[in-house]
C-alpha positions in Angstrom: 65.0 66.0 28.9 67.0 68.7 27.3 68.3 71.3 29.7 68.3 75.0 28.7 70.7 77.8 29.1 71.7 78.8 32.6 69.5 81.9 32.3 66.4 79.9 31.7 67.2 77.5 34.5 67.8 80.4 36.8 64.6 82.2 36.0 62.4 79.1 36.4 63.9 77.9 39.6 63.8 81.4 41.1 60.2 81.7 40.2 59.4 78.3 41.8 61.1 79.2 45.0 59.4 82.6 45.2 56.0 81.1 44.5 56.4 78.5 47.1 57.4 81.0 49.8 54.6 83.3 49.0 51.9 80.6 49.2 53.0 79.2 52.5 53.3 82.6 54.1 49.9 83.6 52.9 48.1 80.5 53.9 49.1 80.3 57.5 46.2 82.1 59.3 43.0 80.3 60.2 41.0 83.4 60.8 38.4 84.7 58.2 40.3 88.0 57.9 43.2 89.1 55.8 46.6 88.4 57.4 50.0 89.6 56.1 52.9 87.2 55.9 56.6 87.0 54.8 58.5 84.1 53.4 61.9 83.0 52.2 62.9 79.9 50.3 65.6 78.2 48.3 65.3 75.6 45.6 66.5 74.1 42.4 65.2 73.8 38.8 64.9 70.0 38.4 63.6 69.7 34.8 63.6 71.7 31.6 62.5 71.0 28.0 61.3 73.0 25.0 57.5 72.9 24.9 57.4 75.2 21.8 60.0 76.8 19.6 60.1 79.9 21.9 59.1 78.4 25.2 60.8 76.3 27.9 58.6 74.3 30.2 60.4 73.7 33.5 59.8 72.4 37.0 61.3 73.6 40.2 61.3 72.3 43.8 61.6 74.7 46.7 61.6 74.7 50.5 61.3 77.5 53.0 59.6 79.1 55.9 56.7 81.5 56.0 55.3 83.5 58.9 52.0 81.9 60.2 52.5 78.9 58.0 55.8 77.4 59.1 58.0 75.2 56.9 56.8 74.2 53.5 57.9 72.6 50.2 56.7 73.6 46.8 56.6 72.2 43.3 56.3 74.8 40.5 55.6 74.2 36.9 56.0 77.0 34.4 56.3 78.1 30.8 59.1 80.6 30.1 59.1 82.7 26.9 62.8 82.7 26.0 62.4 85.7 23.7 61.4 88.1 26.5 61.8 86.4 29.9 58.0 86.5 30.7 56.6 83.4 32.3 53.4 81.9 33.8 52.9 78.9 36.0 51.1 76.9 38.7 52.4 75.8 42.1 51.4 73.5 44.9 52.9 74.2 48.3 52.7 71.6 51.1 53.0 72.3 54.8 54.4 70.0 57.4 50.9 68.8 58.4 50.1 67.9 54.7 47.8 70.9 54.0 48.3 72.4 50.6 48.1 75.8 49.0 47.6 76.1 45.2 48.6 79.2 43.2 48.7 80.5 39.6 51.4 83.1 38.9 53.1 85.3 36.3 56.5 86.8 36.3 59.3 88.5 34.5 63.0 87.8 34.5 66.0 89.8 33.5 68.7 88.6 31.1 71.6 86.9 32.9 74.4 89.1 34.1 78.1 88.4 33.4 78.1 85.7 36.1 75.0 84.0 34.7 72.7 85.3 37.5 69.1 86.1 36.7 66.8 88.4 38.7 63.1 87.9 38.7 59.7 89.2 40.1 56.5 87.2 40.2 52.9 87.6 41.5 51.0 84.6 42.8 47.3 84.4 43.2 46.1 81.8 45.7 43.4 79.7 43.9 42.7 76.9 46.4 44.0 74.6 49.1 43.3 71.6 51.3 43.3 70.8 55.0 43.7 74.0 57.1 44.0 76.0 53.8 40.7 74.8 52.3 38.8 77.9 50.9 41.8 80.2 51.3 42.7 83.0 49.0 45.3 85.7 48.8 48.3 86.9 46.9 52.0 86.9 47.1 54.8 89.1 45.5 58.1 87.4 45.1 61.5 88.6 44.2 64.5 86.4 43.7 67.6 85.3 41.9 68.7 82.2 40.1 72.3 81.2 39.3 73.7 79.5 36.2 73.2 76.1 37.8 69.5 76.6 38.5 69.8 77.3 42.2 67.1 79.6 43.4 66.8 82.1 46.3 63.6 84.0 46.9 61.8 86.3 49.4 58.2 87.4 49.4 55.4 89.3 51.1 51.7 88.8 50.8 48.3 88.4 52.4 46.1 85.4 53.1 42.4 85.3 53.7 40.2 82.4 54.9 
């Protein structure tokens, strides 16, 4: 696999982490009502390759903690438009009991600063789950950073409904 510039790696990884944190925080409640949550996560972009002349497909793996959900890990797959920093993706977050939360998301990243750091924002829509998160829905807003090596740090807030 060909690895992209530090900016692309940072954006993708950060998105992955943010997405993972959001999903786990949103999916924790078992009640049929909307429940707010908060999350934080860290991770790494683990793969990148051009999937078109202007897009990079990348995968990130994150881990973190979300209120009402607990610890989780996430795998995020996304397409980043290298001409404008916009991206879309899908994510699967797995909790310590093996339950999952699935999301679809879109986001926007900034150009890298002088140190190679990228800032990003993304919105996740929960589209499904398994185990204690079967039939769950909700949303998550993530903000984060990614450094020139692809390390990601994110925080997020959202809601979860069952």
